[in-house]
Phi, psi and omega in degrees: 000134176292151180280328176219154179300138182278334182223166178295146179300146180285331181246139180283149181301314180303320179298316179298318182294323177292315178301323181281356180077015181269350187209148174260162177300322180296317178300316181296316180298320177298315180295322179293323175296316178300315180299319181296322181281315190255341186082180178111172180275135185301320180299316180294324178295317179299324176292313179302320181283354177083015181271347188211147172268162176302319182295319178297318180297311182297319179299315179293319178300316181297318177295317182298319186263350183069036180245153181280141173267132179237102175289113186298333179294340180260008186235136177277097182286135176282105185296333174295321180295321180305323185277008175293336179240160180286152177301319181301313179298313183297317180292320179295318182274350186050065177215160176216134174282128184253340177186172177199162172222200186295330186240341186234154171237130181262124188225142174255131181233156176265338179236089184290349180271358180276083183296332180297317180294318181296318179293320177300317177300314179301316181293319181295318187259348181056035177229156179279121180287133171249112192261134172237159180251135175223168178284155178301320180298316179298316181294313181294324176296320179294320178295321176302314180295313185291323184257011181299131179268350184275147174262146181300141178279133178248127181280126179264137179244143178279142176287143173148000000 
Protein backbone atom coordinates (compact mmCIF):
# COMPACT_ATOMS: atom_id res chain seq x y z
CA UNK A 1 0.00 0.00 0.00
CA UNK A 2 1.31 3.47 -0.87
CA UNK A 3 1.87 5.78 2.02
CA UNK A 4 0.23 8.76 0.31
CA UNK A 5 -1.78 9.08 -2.87
CA UNK A 6 0.52 9.45 -5.89
CA UNK A 7 -1.91 11.52 -7.94
CA UNK A 8 -4.88 13.76 -7.38
CA UNK A 9 -8.14 11.90 -6.84
CA UNK A 10 -10.21 11.42 -9.98
CA UNK A 11 -13.48 12.27 -8.21
CA UNK A 12 -14.06 15.32 -6.09
CA UNK A 13 -15.02 14.94 -2.46
CA UNK A 14 -18.19 17.01 -2.86
CA UNK A 15 -19.40 14.76 -5.67
CA UNK A 16 -18.94 11.66 -3.51
CA UNK A 17 -20.79 13.22 -0.59
CA UNK A 18 -23.71 14.23 -2.81
CA UNK A 19 -23.86 10.74 -4.37
CA UNK A 20 -23.90 9.21 -0.89
CA UNK A 21 -26.80 11.46 0.12
CA UNK A 22 -24.73 13.13 2.85
CA UNK A 23 -24.77 16.55 1.21
CA UNK A 24 -26.95 18.57 -1.14
CA UNK A 25 -25.68 20.57 -4.09
CA UNK A 26 -26.86 23.72 -2.29
CA UNK A 27 -24.84 22.80 0.84
CA UNK A 28 -21.75 22.23 -1.28
CA UNK A 29 -22.18 25.53 -3.12
CA UNK A 30 -22.53 27.40 0.19
CA UNK A 31 -19.37 25.74 1.51
CA UNK A 32 -17.46 26.55 -1.69
CA UNK A 33 -18.49 30.23 -1.43
CA UNK A 34 -17.31 30.25 2.19
CA UNK A 35 -14.02 28.63 1.13
CA UNK A 36 -13.48 31.22 -1.60
CA UNK A 37 -13.94 34.08 0.91
CA UNK A 38 -12.27 32.63 3.99
CA UNK A 39 -9.99 29.86 2.71
CA UNK A 40 -9.62 26.48 4.36
CA UNK A 41 -10.22 22.84 3.53
CA UNK A 42 -13.66 22.06 2.11
CA UNK A 43 -14.17 19.07 4.42
CA UNK A 44 -13.46 21.13 7.53
CA UNK A 45 -15.77 23.88 6.28
CA UNK A 46 -18.58 21.36 5.77
CA UNK A 47 -18.10 20.18 9.36
CA UNK A 48 -18.05 23.79 10.68
CA UNK A 49 -21.27 24.55 8.82
CA UNK A 50 -22.87 21.47 10.38
CA UNK A 51 -23.46 19.64 7.10
CA UNK A 52 -21.14 16.75 7.81
CA UNK A 53 -19.73 14.77 10.74
CA UNK A 54 -16.02 14.04 11.08
CA UNK A 55 -16.73 10.34 10.57
CA UNK A 56 -18.65 11.01 7.33
CA UNK A 57 -15.78 13.17 6.06
CA UNK A 58 -13.11 10.59 6.89
CA UNK A 59 -15.15 7.77 5.37
CA UNK A 60 -15.60 9.71 2.11
CA UNK A 61 -11.92 10.74 2.05
CA UNK A 62 -10.83 7.14 2.50
CA UNK A 63 -13.06 5.99 -0.35
CA UNK A 64 -11.89 8.85 -2.55
CA UNK A 65 -8.21 8.14 -1.93
CA UNK A 66 -8.33 4.36 -1.52
CA UNK A 67 -6.79 4.63 1.96
CA UNK A 68 -7.79 2.75 5.12
CA UNK A 69 -9.76 4.38 7.95
CA UNK A 70 -8.52 3.47 11.40
CA UNK A 71 -10.87 4.33 14.27
CA UNK A 72 -8.37 4.84 17.09
CA UNK A 73 -10.90 3.84 19.75
CA UNK A 74 -10.77 0.31 18.30
CA UNK A 75 -6.98 0.08 18.16
CA UNK A 76 -4.43 -0.65 20.88
CA UNK A 77 -1.99 2.22 20.31
CA UNK A 78 1.62 1.59 21.33
CA UNK A 79 2.16 4.47 23.78
CA UNK A 80 5.94 4.15 23.42
CA UNK A 81 5.50 4.77 19.68
CA UNK A 82 3.40 7.90 20.28
CA UNK A 83 6.41 9.46 22.01
CA UNK A 84 8.72 9.02 18.98
CA UNK A 85 7.69 12.55 17.97
CA UNK A 86 7.17 15.68 20.00
CA UNK A 87 3.71 16.60 21.16
CA UNK A 88 4.07 19.97 19.43
CA UNK A 89 4.82 18.39 16.05
CA UNK A 90 1.97 15.88 16.38
CA UNK A 91 -0.60 18.51 17.36
CA UNK A 92 0.49 20.87 14.60
CA UNK A 93 0.37 18.10 11.97
CA UNK A 94 -2.70 16.42 13.56
CA UNK A 95 -1.11 13.00 13.51
CA UNK A 96 -0.22 10.28 15.96
CA UNK A 97 2.29 7.46 15.67
CA UNK A 98 0.43 4.28 16.59
CA UNK A 99 3.21 1.70 16.21
CA UNK A 100 6.54 1.00 14.52
CA UNK A 101 8.97 -1.76 13.62
CA UNK A 102 12.51 -1.87 12.21
CA UNK A 103 11.60 -0.33 8.86
CA UNK A 104 8.14 1.23 9.16
CA UNK A 105 6.22 3.69 11.26
CA UNK A 106 2.43 3.35 11.42
CA UNK A 107 0.74 6.71 11.68
CA UNK A 108 -2.83 8.02 11.80
CA UNK A 109 -3.39 11.39 10.14
CA UNK A 110 -6.40 13.63 9.66
CA UNK A 111 -5.17 15.07 6.34
CA UNK A 112 -3.76 12.27 4.18
CA UNK A 113 -3.08 14.67 1.30
CA UNK A 114 -0.50 16.66 3.28
CA UNK A 115 2.60 15.15 1.64
CA UNK A 116 4.86 17.68 3.39
CA UNK A 117 3.95 16.30 6.82
CA UNK A 118 4.45 12.71 5.67
CA UNK A 119 7.87 13.54 4.21
CA UNK A 120 8.83 15.43 7.40
CA UNK A 121 7.82 12.36 9.41
CA UNK A 122 9.96 10.13 7.16
CA UNK A 123 12.98 12.43 7.61
CA UNK A 124 12.59 12.72 11.39
CA UNK A 125 12.24 9.00 12.07
CA UNK A 126 14.18 7.50 9.14
CA UNK A 127 11.36 4.96 8.74
CA UNK A 128 8.85 4.37 5.93
CA UNK A 129 5.44 5.81 6.92
CA UNK A 130 2.42 3.53 6.64
CA UNK A 131 -0.50 5.96 6.67
CA UNK A 132 -4.00 5.45 8.02
CA UNK A 133 -6.74 8.05 8.25
CA UNK A 134 -8.50 8.95 11.50
CA UNK A 135 -10.61 11.88 12.58
CA UNK A 136 -8.91 14.95 14.03
CA UNK A 137 -10.86 14.46 17.27
CA UNK A 138 -9.65 10.87 17.65
CA UNK A 139 -6.05 11.91 17.05
CA UNK A 140 -6.18 14.87 19.44
CA UNK A 141 -7.87 12.74 22.12
CA UNK A 142 -5.10 10.14 21.78
CA UNK A 143 -2.46 12.88 22.08
CA UNK A 144 -4.24 14.22 25.18
CA UNK A 145 -4.10 10.74 26.69
CA UNK A 146 -0.50 10.05 25.68
CA UNK A 147 0.93 13.39 26.77
CA UNK A 148 -1.26 13.91 29.83
CA UNK A 149 0.74 15.26 32.72
CA UNK A 150 -2.02 14.47 35.18
CA UNK A 151 -2.14 11.34 37.23
CA UNK A 152 -5.51 9.63 37.56
CA UNK A 153 -7.42 10.59 40.67
CA UNK A 154 -8.00 7.71 43.04
CA UNK A 155 -10.90 8.03 45.39
CA UNK A 156 -9.89 7.20 48.94
CA UNK A 157 -12.47 5.60 51.22
CA UNK A 158 -12.44 5.60 54.97
CA UNK A 159 -12.53 2.27 56.68
CA UNK A 160 -15.45 1.78 58.80
